[in-house]
Every structure is written in C-alpha cells, then in structure tokens.
MIKEMAR-850020 format. One record per residue (C-alpha): x, z, y negated. Coordinates in Angstrom, 2 decimals. Example, Ala and Ser with C-alpha at 12.3 -4.5 7.8 and 13.67 -1.06 7.14 Angstrom:
BEGIN
<atom><c1>12.30</c1><c3>7.80</c3><c2>4.50</c2></atom>
<atom><c1>13.67</c1><c3>7.14</c3><c2>1.06</c2></atom>
//
This chain:
BEGIN
<atom><c1>35.67</c1><c3>91.09</c3><c2>-79.10</c2></atom>
<atom><c1>34.66</c1><c3>92.13</c3><c2>-75.54</c2></atom>
<atom><c1>34.28</c1><c3>88.50</c3><c2>-74.68</c2></atom>
<atom><c1>37.93</c1><c3>87.71</c3><c2>-75.59</c2></atom>
<atom><c1>39.23</c1><c3>90.97</c3><c2>-74.12</c2></atom>
<atom><c1>37.70</c1><c3>89.98</c3><c2>-70.78</c2></atom>
<atom><c1>39.24</c1><c3>86.48</c3><c2>-70.92</c2></atom>
<atom><c1>42.66</c1><c3>86.59</c3><c2>-69.14</c2></atom>
<atom><c1>43.64</c1><c3>83.12</c3><c2>-70.45</c2></atom>
<atom><c1>43.04</c1><c3>84.23</c3><c2>-73.98</c2></atom>
<atom><c1>45.01</c1><c3>87.43</c3><c2>-73.50</c2></atom>
<atom><c1>47.87</c1><c3>85.43</c3><c2>-72.00</c2></atom>
<atom><c1>47.92</c1><c3>82.85</c3><c2>-74.83</c2></atom>
<atom><c1>48.03</c1><c3>85.70</c3><c2>-77.46</c2></atom>
<atom><c1>50.78</c1><c3>87.52</c3><c2>-75.63</c2></atom>
<atom><c1>52.81</c1><c3>84.26</c3><c2>-74.84</c2></atom>
<atom><c1>54.69</c1><c3>83.92</c3><c2>-78.30</c2></atom>
<atom><c1>55.96</c1><c3>87.53</c3><c2>-78.25</c2></atom>
<atom><c1>56.78</c1><c3>87.28</c3><c2>-74.54</c2></atom>
<atom><c1>58.76</c1><c3>84.02</c3><c2>-75.07</c2></atom>
<atom><c1>60.73</c1><c3>85.60</c3><c2>-77.90</c2></atom>
<atom><c1>61.50</c1><c3>88.67</c3><c2>-75.76</c2></atom>
<atom><c1>62.64</c1><c3>86.47</c3><c2>-72.84</c2></atom>
<atom><c1>64.78</c1><c3>84.14</c3><c2>-74.97</c2></atom>
<atom><c1>66.45</c1><c3>86.75</c3><c2>-77.21</c2></atom>
<atom><c1>66.45</c1><c3>89.93</c3><c2>-75.14</c2></atom>
<atom><c1>65.91</c1><c3>89.49</c3><c2>-71.42</c2></atom>
<atom><c1>67.89</c1><c3>86.28</c3><c2>-70.84</c2></atom>
<atom><c1>71.07</c1><c3>87.52</c3><c2>-72.80</c2></atom>
<atom><c1>71.00</c1><c3>90.73</c3><c2>-70.67</c2></atom>
<atom><c1>70.93</c1><c3>88.63</c3><c2>-67.47</c2></atom>
<atom><c1>73.89</c1><c3>86.59</c3><c2>-68.82</c2></atom>
<atom><c1>75.82</c1><c3>89.78</c3><c2>-69.57</c2></atom>
<atom><c1>75.50</c1><c3>90.92</c3><c2>-65.95</c2></atom>
<atom><c1>76.22</c1><c3>87.53</c3><c2>-64.57</c2></atom>
<atom><c1>79.44</c1><c3>86.91</c3><c2>-66.66</c2></atom>
<atom><c1>80.64</c1><c3>90.49</c3><c2>-65.84</c2></atom>
<atom><c1>81.57</c1><c3>89.30</c3><c2>-62.41</c2></atom>
<atom><c1>83.84</c1><c3>86.52</c3><c2>-63.73</c2></atom>
<atom><c1>87.19</c1><c3>86.01</c3><c2>-65.37</c2></atom>
<atom><c1>86.21</c1><c3>84.35</c3><c2>-68.66</c2></atom>
<atom><c1>87.83</c1><c3>83.99</c3><c2>-72.14</c2></atom>
<atom><c1>84.66</c1><c3>82.84</c3><c2>-73.83</c2></atom>
<atom><c1>85.52</c1><c3>79.12</c3><c2>-73.94</c2></atom>
<atom><c1>86.64</c1><c3>77.85</c3><c2>-70.59</c2></atom>
<atom><c1>84.68</c1><c3>77.72</c3><c2>-67.33</c2></atom>
<atom><c1>84.19</c1><c3>81.25</c3><c2>-65.84</c2></atom>
<atom><c1>85.98</c1><c3>82.03</c3><c2>-62.58</c2></atom>
<atom><c1>84.03</c1><c3>84.25</c3><c2>-60.20</c2></atom>
<atom><c1>85.88</c1><c3>87.46</c3><c2>-59.39</c2></atom>
<atom><c1>83.29</c1><c3>89.46</c3><c2>-57.58</c2></atom>
<atom><c1>83.52</c1><c3>93.26</c3><c2>-58.25</c2></atom>
<atom><c1>87.15</c1><c3>93.13</c3><c2>-59.61</c2></atom>
<atom><c1>86.14</c1><c3>93.82</c3><c2>-63.23</c2></atom>
<atom><c1>84.08</c1><c3>96.85</c3><c2>-62.11</c2></atom>
<atom><c1>86.79</c1><c3>98.13</c3><c2>-59.92</c2></atom>
<atom><c1>89.27</c1><c3>97.85</c3><c2>-62.71</c2></atom>
<atom><c1>86.86</c1><c3>99.48</c3><c2>-65.09</c2></atom>
<atom><c1>86.39</c1><c3>102.61</c3><c2>-62.90</c2></atom>
<atom><c1>90.11</c1><c3>102.90</c3><c2>-62.36</c2></atom>
<atom><c1>90.68</c1><c3>102.84</c3><c2>-66.14</c2></atom>
<atom><c1>91.23</c1><c3>106.24</c3><c2>-67.67</c2></atom>
<atom><c1>89.76</c1><c3>105.03</c3><c2>-71.05</c2></atom>
<atom><c1>86.43</c1><c3>104.37</c3><c2>-69.27</c2></atom>
<atom><c1>86.02</c1><c3>108.14</c3><c2>-68.52</c2></atom>
<atom><c1>87.08</c1><c3>108.96</c3><c2>-72.03</c2></atom>
<atom><c1>84.54</c1><c3>106.64</c3><c2>-73.42</c2></atom>
<atom><c1>81.75</c1><c3>108.08</c3><c2>-71.35</c2></atom>
<atom><c1>82.72</c1><c3>111.60</c3><c2>-72.38</c2></atom>
<atom><c1>82.72</c1><c3>110.53</c3><c2>-76.04</c2></atom>
<atom><c1>79.30</c1><c3>108.86</c3><c2>-75.77</c2></atom>
<atom><c1>77.94</c1><c3>112.13</c3><c2>-74.17</c2></atom>
<atom><c1>79.50</c1><c3>114.37</c3><c2>-76.93</c2></atom>
<atom><c1>78.20</c1><c3>111.87</c3><c2>-79.62</c2></atom>
<atom><c1>74.72</c1><c3>111.67</c3><c2>-78.19</c2></atom>
<atom><c1>74.38</c1><c3>115.42</c3><c2>-77.93</c2></atom>
<atom><c1>75.63</c1><c3>116.24</c3><c2>-81.48</c2></atom>
<atom><c1>73.53</c1><c3>113.64</c3><c2>-83.20</c2></atom>
<atom><c1>70.41</c1><c3>114.56</c3><c2>-81.21</c2></atom>
<atom><c1>70.66</c1><c3>118.31</c3><c2>-81.78</c2></atom>
<atom><c1>71.71</c1><c3>117.93</c3><c2>-85.48</c2></atom>
<atom><c1>69.14</c1><c3>115.25</c3><c2>-86.43</c2></atom>
<atom><c1>66.16</c1><c3>116.71</c3><c2>-84.55</c2></atom>
<atom><c1>66.77</c1><c3>120.24</c3><c2>-85.69</c2></atom>
<atom><c1>67.32</c1><c3>119.60</c3><c2>-89.37</c2></atom>
<atom><c1>64.71</c1><c3>116.77</c3><c2>-89.47</c2></atom>
<atom><c1>62.10</c1><c3>119.21</c3><c2>-88.08</c2></atom>
<atom><c1>63.02</c1><c3>122.08</c3><c2>-90.44</c2></atom>
<atom><c1>63.06</c1><c3>119.82</c3><c2>-93.49</c2></atom>
<atom><c1>59.85</c1><c3>118.02</c3><c2>-92.51</c2></atom>
<atom><c1>57.97</c1><c3>121.26</c3><c2>-91.95</c2></atom>
<atom><c1>59.37</c1><c3>122.65</c3><c2>-95.25</c2></atom>
<atom><c1>58.15</c1><c3>119.81</c3><c2>-97.37</c2></atom>
<atom><c1>54.72</c1><c3>119.70</c3><c2>-95.48</c2></atom>
<atom><c1>53.83</c1><c3>122.87</c3><c2>-97.52</c2></atom>
<atom><c1>51.81</c1><c3>121.39</c3><c2>-100.44</c2></atom>
<atom><c1>52.63</c1><c3>124.43</c3><c2>-102.57</c2></atom>
<atom><c1>56.41</c1><c3>123.78</c3><c2>-102.47</c2></atom>
<atom><c1>57.80</c1><c3>122.30</c3><c2>-105.74</c2></atom>
<atom><c1>59.96</c1><c3>119.18</c3><c2>-105.70</c2></atom>
<atom><c1>58.53</c1><c3>117.86</c3><c2>-102.44</c2></atom>
<atom><c1>58.67</c1><c3>114.29</c3><c2>-103.58</c2></atom>
<atom><c1>62.26</c1><c3>114.52</c3><c2>-104.72</c2></atom>
<atom><c1>63.42</c1><c3>116.21</c3><c2>-101.42</c2></atom>
<atom><c1>61.56</c1><c3>113.53</c3><c2>-99.41</c2></atom>
<atom><c1>63.55</c1><c3>110.80</c3><c2>-101.13</c2></atom>
<atom><c1>66.81</c1><c3>112.75</c3><c2>-101.20</c2></atom>
<atom><c1>66.84</c1><c3>113.34</c3><c2>-97.40</c2></atom>
<atom><c1>66.14</c1><c3>109.69</c3><c2>-96.76</c2></atom>
<atom><c1>68.81</c1><c3>108.17</c3><c2>-99.27</c2></atom>
<atom><c1>71.76</c1><c3>108.20</c3><c2>-96.66</c2></atom>
<atom><c1>69.67</c1><c3>106.02</c3><c2>-94.41</c2></atom>
<atom><c1>69.50</c1><c3>103.16</c3><c2>-96.86</c2></atom>
<atom><c1>73.23</c1><c3>103.37</c3><c2>-97.70</c2></atom>
<atom><c1>75.50</c1><c3>100.85</c3><c2>-95.89</c2></atom>
<atom><c1>77.38</c1><c3>102.33</c3><c2>-92.83</c2></atom>
<atom><c1>80.65</c1><c3>101.05</c3><c2>-94.35</c2></atom>
<atom><c1>79.94</c1><c3>102.93</c3><c2>-97.64</c2></atom>
<atom><c1>79.18</c1><c3>106.11</c3><c2>-95.79</c2></atom>
<atom><c1>82.24</c1><c3>105.88</c3><c2>-93.61</c2></atom>
<atom><c1>84.47</c1><c3>105.21</c3><c2>-96.58</c2></atom>
<atom><c1>83.01</c1><c3>108.18</c3><c2>-98.41</c2></atom>
<atom><c1>83.56</c1><c3>110.50</c3><c2>-95.55</c2></atom>
<atom><c1>87.00</c1><c3>109.03</c3><c2>-94.91</c2></atom>
<atom><c1>87.97</c1><c3>110.08</c3><c2>-98.51</c2></atom>
<atom><c1>86.63</c1><c3>113.53</c3><c2>-97.84</c2></atom>
<atom><c1>88.12</c1><c3>114.18</c3><c2>-94.39</c2></atom>
<atom><c1>91.51</c1><c3>112.50</c3><c2>-94.64</c2></atom>
<atom><c1>94.80</c1><c3>114.50</c3><c2>-94.83</c2></atom>
<atom><c1>94.77</c1><c3>114.16</c3><c2>-98.61</c2></atom>
<atom><c1>90.98</c1><c3>114.20</c3><c2>-98.83</c2></atom>
<atom><c1>88.51</c1><c3>116.19</c3><c2>-100.91</c2></atom>
<atom><c1>87.96</c1><c3>118.85</c3><c2>-98.19</c2></atom>
<atom><c1>91.62</c1><c3>119.78</c3><c2>-97.94</c2></atom>
<atom><c1>91.90</c1><c3>119.73</c3><c2>-101.71</c2></atom>
<atom><c1>89.09</c1><c3>122.35</c3><c2>-101.91</c2></atom>
<atom><c1>90.97</c1><c3>124.50</c3><c2>-99.54</c2></atom>
<atom><c1>94.03</c1><c3>124.17</c3><c2>-101.76</c2></atom>
<atom><c1>91.94</c1><c3>124.95</c3><c2>-104.91</c2></atom>
<atom><c1>90.80</c1><c3>128.23</c3><c2>-103.30</c2></atom>
<atom><c1>94.38</c1><c3>129.22</c3><c2>-102.51</c2></atom>
<atom><c1>94.31</c1><c3>128.37</c3><c2>-98.77</c2></atom>
<atom><c1>97.28</c1><c3>126.68</c3><c2>-97.10</c2></atom>
<atom><c1>94.92</c1><c3>125.26</c3><c2>-94.35</c2></atom>
<atom><c1>95.06</c1><c3>121.47</c3><c2>-94.16</c2></atom>
<atom><c1>93.71</c1><c3>119.25</c3><c2>-91.45</c2></atom>
<atom><c1>93.51</c1><c3>115.49</c3><c2>-90.88</c2></atom>
<atom><c1>90.18</c1><c3>115.66</c3><c2>-89.32</c2></atom>
<atom><c1>90.15</c1><c3>111.98</c3><c2>-88.30</c2></atom>
<atom><c1>93.78</c1><c3>112.01</c3><c2>-87.03</c2></atom>
<atom><c1>93.32</c1><c3>114.79</c3><c2>-84.46</c2></atom>
<atom><c1>92.51</c1><c3>113.22</c3><c2>-81.08</c2></atom>
<atom><c1>90.55</c1><c3>116.35</c3><c2>-79.92</c2></atom>
<atom><c1>88.46</c1><c3>116.68</c3><c2>-83.13</c2></atom>
<atom><c1>87.96</c1><c3>113.11</c3><c2>-84.31</c2></atom>
<atom><c1>84.87</c1><c3>112.38</c3><c2>-82.04</c2></atom>
<atom><c1>83.16</c1><c3>115.45</c3><c2>-83.27</c2></atom>
<atom><c1>83.75</c1><c3>114.52</c3><c2>-86.90</c2></atom>
<atom><c1>82.67</c1><c3>110.91</c3><c2>-86.38</c2></atom>
<atom><c1>79.38</c1><c3>112.19</c3><c2>-84.70</c2></atom>
<atom><c1>78.77</c1><c3>114.48</c3><c2>-87.58</c2></atom>
<atom><c1>79.09</c1><c3>111.47</c3><c2>-90.07</c2></atom>
<atom><c1>76.52</c1><c3>109.51</c3><c2>-88.03</c2></atom>
<atom><c1>74.18</c1><c3>112.59</c3><c2>-87.68</c2></atom>
<atom><c1>74.35</c1><c3>113.09</c3><c2>-91.49</c2></atom>
<atom><c1>73.50</c1><c3>109.55</c3><c2>-92.35</c2></atom>
<atom><c1>70.62</c1><c3>108.93</c3><c2>-89.82</c2></atom>
<atom><c1>68.98</c1><c3>112.35</c3><c2>-89.93</c2></atom>
<atom><c1>66.70</c1><c3>111.02</c3><c2>-92.63</c2></atom>
<atom><c1>65.16</c1><c3>108.46</c3><c2>-90.23</c2></atom>
<atom><c1>64.15</c1><c3>111.11</c3><c2>-87.83</c2></atom>
<atom><c1>62.92</c1><c3>113.13</c3><c2>-90.82</c2></atom>
<atom><c1>60.65</c1><c3>110.31</c3><c2>-91.82</c2></atom>
<atom><c1>59.18</c1><c3>109.94</c3><c2>-88.28</c2></atom>
<atom><c1>58.54</c1><c3>113.70</c3><c2>-88.06</c2></atom>
<atom><c1>56.93</c1><c3>113.79</c3><c2>-91.53</c2></atom>
<atom><c1>54.65</c1><c3>110.94</c3><c2>-90.46</c2></atom>
<atom><c1>53.81</c1><c3>112.84</c3><c2>-87.24</c2></atom>
<atom><c1>52.87</c1><c3>116.08</c3><c2>-89.17</c2></atom>
<atom><c1>50.65</c1><c3>114.05</c3><c2>-91.49</c2></atom>
<atom><c1>48.61</c1><c3>112.99</c3><c2>-88.50</c2></atom>
<atom><c1>47.81</c1><c3>116.55</c3><c2>-87.42</c2></atom>
<atom><c1>44.41</c1><c3>117.61</c3><c2>-88.72</c2></atom>
<atom><c1>44.58</c1><c3>120.33</c3><c2>-91.40</c2></atom>
<atom><c1>41.64</c1><c3>122.15</c3><c2>-89.66</c2></atom>
<atom><c1>44.12</c1><c3>123.33</c3><c2>-86.92</c2></atom>
<atom><c1>46.28</c1><c3>125.16</c3><c2>-89.52</c2></atom>
<atom><c1>43.24</c1><c3>126.60</c3><c2>-91.24</c2></atom>
<atom><c1>41.88</c1><c3>127.95</c3><c2>-87.97</c2></atom>
<atom><c1>45.33</c1><c3>129.43</c3><c2>-87.11</c2></atom>
<atom><c1>45.43</c1><c3>131.14</c3><c2>-90.53</c2></atom>
<atom><c1>41.92</c1><c3>132.63</c3><c2>-89.95</c2></atom>
<atom><c1>43.20</c1><c3>133.96</c3><c2>-86.54</c2></atom>
<atom><c1>46.08</c1><c3>135.67</c3><c2>-88.39</c2></atom>
<atom><c1>48.94</c1><c3>133.34</c3><c2>-87.45</c2></atom>
<atom><c1>51.91</c1><c3>133.27</c3><c2>-89.78</c2></atom>
<atom><c1>53.24</c1><c3>129.87</c3><c2>-90.95</c2></atom>
<atom><c1>56.09</c1><c3>130.00</c3><c2>-88.57</c2></atom>
<atom><c1>53.90</c1><c3>130.85</c3><c2>-85.58</c2></atom>
<atom><c1>51.40</c1><c3>128.19</c3><c2>-86.57</c2></atom>
<atom><c1>54.10</c1><c3>125.49</c3><c2>-86.57</c2></atom>
<atom><c1>55.49</c1><c3>126.72</c3><c2>-83.28</c2></atom>
<atom><c1>52.06</c1><c3>126.73</c3><c2>-81.56</c2></atom>
<atom><c1>50.61</c1><c3>123.64</c3><c2>-83.31</c2></atom>
<atom><c1>53.07</c1><c3>121.38</c3><c2>-85.05</c2></atom>
<atom><c1>55.88</c1><c3>121.25</c3><c2>-82.51</c2></atom>
<atom><c1>53.61</c1><c3>120.72</c3><c2>-79.36</c2></atom>
<atom><c1>51.52</c1><c3>118.03</c3><c2>-81.11</c2></atom>
<atom><c1>54.70</c1><c3>116.21</c3><c2>-82.13</c2></atom>
<atom><c1>55.63</c1><c3>115.59</c3><c2>-78.40</c2></atom>
<atom><c1>55.22</c1><c3>111.83</c3><c2>-78.54</c2></atom>
<atom><c1>57.23</c1><c3>111.68</c3><c2>-81.87</c2></atom>
<atom><c1>59.99</c1><c3>113.78</c3><c2>-80.33</c2></atom>
<atom><c1>60.03</c1><c3>111.44</c3><c2>-77.32</c2></atom>
<atom><c1>60.63</c1><c3>108.48</c3><c2>-79.50</c2></atom>
<atom><c1>63.27</c1><c3>110.34</c3><c2>-81.56</c2></atom>
<atom><c1>65.09</c1><c3>111.36</c3><c2>-78.41</c2></atom>
<atom><c1>65.22</c1><c3>107.81</c3><c2>-77.10</c2></atom>
<atom><c1>66.56</c1><c3>106.66</c3><c2>-80.44</c2></atom>
<atom><c1>69.28</c1><c3>109.31</c3><c2>-80.81</c2></atom>
<atom><c1>70.46</c1><c3>109.41</c3><c2>-77.18</c2></atom>
<atom><c1>70.69</c1><c3>105.65</c3><c2>-76.79</c2></atom>
<atom><c1>72.19</c1><c3>105.43</c3><c2>-80.23</c2></atom>
<atom><c1>74.87</c1><c3>107.87</c3><c2>-79.09</c2></atom>
<atom><c1>75.57</c1><c3>105.71</c3><c2>-75.99</c2></atom>
<atom><c1>75.87</c1><c3>102.53</c3><c2>-78.09</c2></atom>
<atom><c1>77.98</c1><c3>104.19</c3><c2>-80.73</c2></atom>
<atom><c1>80.53</c1><c3>101.76</c3><c2>-82.30</c2></atom>
<atom><c1>80.49</c1><c3>101.20</c3><c2>-86.03</c2></atom>
<atom><c1>81.73</c1><c3>104.61</c3><c2>-87.15</c2></atom>
<atom><c1>84.60</c1><c3>104.59</c3><c2>-84.62</c2></atom>
<atom><c1>85.57</c1><c3>101.12</c3><c2>-85.71</c2></atom>
<atom><c1>85.75</c1><c3>101.97</c3><c2>-89.48</c2></atom>
<atom><c1>86.90</c1><c3>105.54</c3><c2>-89.43</c2></atom>
<atom><c1>89.55</c1><c3>105.59</c3><c2>-86.67</c2></atom>
<atom><c1>89.72</c1><c3>102.10</c3><c2>-85.10</c2></atom>
<atom><c1>89.19</c1><c3>103.75</c3><c2>-81.64</c2></atom>
<atom><c1>92.17</c1><c3>106.04</c3><c2>-82.19</c2></atom>
<atom><c1>94.18</c1><c3>108.13</c3><c2>-82.25</c2></atom>
<atom><c1>95.54</c1><c3>106.80</c3><c2>-78.96</c2></atom>
<atom><c1>92.08</c1><c3>105.47</c3><c2>-77.85</c2></atom>
<atom><c1>90.62</c1><c3>109.05</c3><c2>-78.07</c2></atom>
<atom><c1>87.47</c1><c3>107.81</c3><c2>-79.86</c2></atom>
<atom><c1>86.71</c1><c3>104.80</c3><c2>-77.62</c2></atom>
<atom><c1>83.18</c1><c3>104.32</c3><c2>-76.35</c2></atom>
<atom><c1>81.91</c1><c3>101.63</c3><c2>-73.89</c2></atom>
<atom><c1>80.74</c1><c3>99.56</c3><c2>-76.82</c2></atom>
<atom><c1>84.27</c1><c3>99.82</c3><c2>-78.29</c2></atom>
<atom><c1>85.83</c1><c3>99.01</c3><c2>-74.91</c2></atom>
<atom><c1>83.62</c1><c3>95.78</c3><c2>-74.79</c2></atom>
<atom><c1>84.76</c1><c3>94.86</c3><c2>-78.30</c2></atom>
<atom><c1>88.41</c1><c3>95.59</c3><c2>-77.63</c2></atom>
<atom><c1>88.39</c1><c3>93.57</c3><c2>-74.31</c2></atom>
<atom><c1>86.32</c1><c3>90.66</c3><c2>-75.50</c2></atom>
<atom><c1>87.32</c1><c3>90.07</c3><c2>-79.09</c2></atom>
<atom><c1>90.91</c1><c3>91.36</c3><c2>-79.16</c2></atom>
<atom><c1>92.03</c1><c3>90.44</c3><c2>-75.68</c2></atom>
<atom><c1>89.68</c1><c3>87.56</c3><c2>-74.98</c2></atom>
<atom><c1>88.74</c1><c3>89.19</c3><c2>-71.60</c2></atom>
<atom><c1>85.07</c1><c3>88.69</c3><c2>-71.81</c2></atom>
<atom><c1>84.51</c1><c3>89.47</c3><c2>-68.08</c2></atom>
<atom><c1>86.00</c1><c3>92.91</c3><c2>-68.41</c2></atom>
<atom><c1>84.19</c1><c3>93.53</c3><c2>-71.71</c2></atom>
<atom><c1>80.89</c1><c3>92.55</c3><c2>-70.34</c2></atom>
<atom><c1>81.34</c1><c3>94.74</c3><c2>-67.35</c2></atom>
<atom><c1>81.55</c1><c3>97.72</c3><c2>-69.69</c2></atom>
<atom><c1>78.55</c1><c3>96.38</c3><c2>-71.56</c2></atom>
<atom><c1>76.69</c1><c3>96.23</c3><c2>-68.28</c2></atom>
<atom><c1>77.39</c1><c3>99.83</c3><c2>-67.52</c2></atom>
<atom><c1>76.25</c1><c3>100.80</c3><c2>-71.04</c2></atom>
<atom><c1>72.95</c1><c3>98.96</c3><c2>-70.59</c2></atom>
<atom><c1>72.35</c1><c3>100.74</c3><c2>-67.28</c2></atom>
<atom><c1>73.07</c1><c3>104.14</c3><c2>-68.88</c2></atom>
<atom><c1>70.64</c1><c3>103.41</c3><c2>-71.76</c2></atom>
<atom><c1>67.99</c1><c3>102.39</c3><c2>-69.25</c2></atom>
<atom><c1>68.60</c1><c3>105.50</c3><c2>-67.13</c2></atom>
<atom><c1>68.29</c1><c3>107.74</c3><c2>-70.32</c2></atom>
<atom><c1>64.98</c1><c3>106.10</c3><c2>-71.27</c2></atom>
<atom><c1>63.55</c1><c3>106.45</c3><c2>-67.76</c2></atom>
<atom><c1>64.68</c1><c3>110.18</c3><c2>-67.61</c2></atom>
<atom><c1>63.02</c1><c3>111.01</c3><c2>-70.95</c2></atom>
<atom><c1>59.76</c1><c3>109.12</c3><c2>-69.96</c2></atom>
<atom><c1>59.80</c1><c3>111.03</c3><c2>-66.65</c2></atom>
<atom><c1>60.24</c1><c3>114.42</c3><c2>-68.29</c2></atom>
<atom><c1>57.44</c1><c3>113.89</c3><c2>-70.79</c2></atom>
<atom><c1>55.18</c1><c3>112.44</c3><c2>-68.13</c2></atom>
<atom><c1>55.77</c1><c3>115.52</c3><c2>-66.01</c2></atom>
<atom><c1>54.96</c1><c3>117.77</c3><c2>-68.97</c2></atom>
<atom><c1>51.75</c1><c3>115.89</c3><c2>-69.78</c2></atom>
<atom><c1>50.63</c1><c3>116.09</c3><c2>-66.19</c2></atom>
<atom><c1>51.22</c1><c3>119.89</c3><c2>-66.10</c2></atom>
<atom><c1>49.18</c1><c3>120.18</c3><c2>-69.34</c2></atom>
<atom><c1>46.32</c1><c3>118.15</c3><c2>-67.92</c2></atom>
<atom><c1>46.38</c1><c3>120.26</c3><c2>-64.72</c2></atom>
<atom><c1>46.32</c1><c3>123.46</c3><c2>-66.70</c2></atom>
<atom><c1>43.36</c1><c3>122.20</c3><c2>-68.82</c2></atom>
<atom><c1>41.37</c1><c3>121.06</c3><c2>-65.70</c2></atom>
<atom><c1>42.01</c1><c3>124.48</c3><c2>-64.15</c2></atom>
<atom><c1>40.75</c1><c3>126.36</c3><c2>-67.18</c2></atom>
<atom><c1>37.58</c1><c3>124.11</c3><c2>-67.21</c2></atom>
<atom><c1>37.00</c1><c3>124.90</c3><c2>-63.54</c2></atom>
<atom><c1>37.33</c1><c3>128.63</c3><c2>-64.19</c2></atom>
<atom><c1>34.99</c1><c3>128.44</c3><c2>-67.16</c2></atom>
<atom><c1>32.35</c1><c3>126.52</c3><c2>-65.19</c2></atom>
<atom><c1>32.72</c1><c3>129.09</c3><c2>-62.40</c2></atom>
<atom><c1>31.91</c1><c3>131.92</c3><c2>-64.77</c2></atom>
//
C-alpha cells in the first residue's frame, strides 16, 4: 500500500475518472453559465455578446432584491427549524431506555422519502383558503380565516415551513449517525461525575457533533439559496412575484421568456452566493478548531510547567 501511495502516477490514474466526471458534468457547465450570462441568447441561435448589460439590468430589477430577501428568510427558517428539531429528536431517541425508538426513527424520516409534489399538494390542501386549517378554526367556533399561500407577506414563511418540515428527517438521520459515533464511555464518565443527561449532551454530544453540524449547515443554507420547487408548486412565484428566488428568476427568464442570458446572470449570482456561504462556514469552523487547539496546547504547557 505504501508503495502505491508514494507513486504519484498511480494516484493520478485512480483519481482521473472521478476528476473527469467532475470537470465534464460540474465544472464545465458552471463555466458555461458564467460565459453565457454576458450574452443575449434564446437557447437556440448564436449568442450575442452584451458585456455587463444583463448584470446591470439584474441589479436594477426590484425582483432581484425580493428574491435575495426570500432566499435569506428561507435559509434561516429551514436551518433553525431543521437543526433544532433534528438535534432534539436525535438526542431523545439515543436513549436506549426509551420505548418506541425504532418507530420514531422511521416516522421522523418518512417525509424525506415522499415526493416534493405530494408534500406540496398535501400542505396546499391544508393551508388554502378553504383548507383543513381554516376548517379547524371554524370547527372550534373561530371566525379567523387566512389564505396562507395567498398573502404576499406570509407566503414565503409558509413555504419555508413546508420545506423545513419535509427535510428535517434528513438532518435528523445525519445527527443520529453522528451521535452513534461518540463512544459511550464519555457519557458513563459524565454520569459518574454527577452530570445530568441534559448537561452531558450539552458538554459532550453537541461539541463532538461539530463536523456533522458543519455539513448540515452547508446543506440547509445552500438549499435555502437554491430554493425553487416549493415556490413553483405552491404559489408559482406569486402572489405578485413575492415568493421569487434567484432560481425562480432564472427559470422565469430562461424557460418562460427565452431570455437565457438574463436567466444565467441570476444563476451566476446564485452560484457565487452558495460558494461564499460555504467559504464562510468553513472559515468559522476552522477558526473554532484553531482556538480549541491553542487552548489544548496552552493547558499542556501549563501542566508540564507544574
């Protein structure tokens, strides 16, 4: 094994297939997106170079700022909801004394395996003006009614909740896997020291899940930036473009108006935002790891000094 690991040609040959697939299906299309974003192109004819016109028009478009605001709201809601409930549920079922652990593990994950269309149709039937939620208010004698998806100020929050509800199970599965990787000896030692279950999880479980949380954050935040499907099914970007995102702007410009250059300009901004989010998360976690290492080395120096 050491012989092959030291052979750079062998390493290159093993990496080459995966690298080729990445370049062909990921890197090259991204380069094309940026290149065509500077053109006037309908997807069929020869592109005409426009320079920065598409980007100037994009930054002068009121919907662009609405879309970015919606992405931010969407990303924050799904991140907080999914990571909070996924952590609580994962810690709860990690207790081997709890009854019904297997059933709850499956139940929390069921929404993830459902089709997004099915989930959206389900919640549309619940949240519409004549939906189940308003019927419940009526049953309990309340006159309160609300078309949750028809209100331009509330629709984005409702759509974010639908996404968060469906995909919380995915984060839950990741955190459960992370908890299983933590040695049981840590919890036994904490119990001997007199720690309660809550304190043990705060001092042991959550800090040791840092890498898992990092991955979960990247998934949820970039997922919020790329949000599209729920908007398309539940509101069609409405009412009055109030639930547009950059992905929906791209779809609307490219596939409805055949203005691929403008659509790809919004896609380019979205790609940049996703990359910035990933870099920021990596930077934050790297800084935390460095601080921990410095603290450990300081404690070792002090112990050696004594």
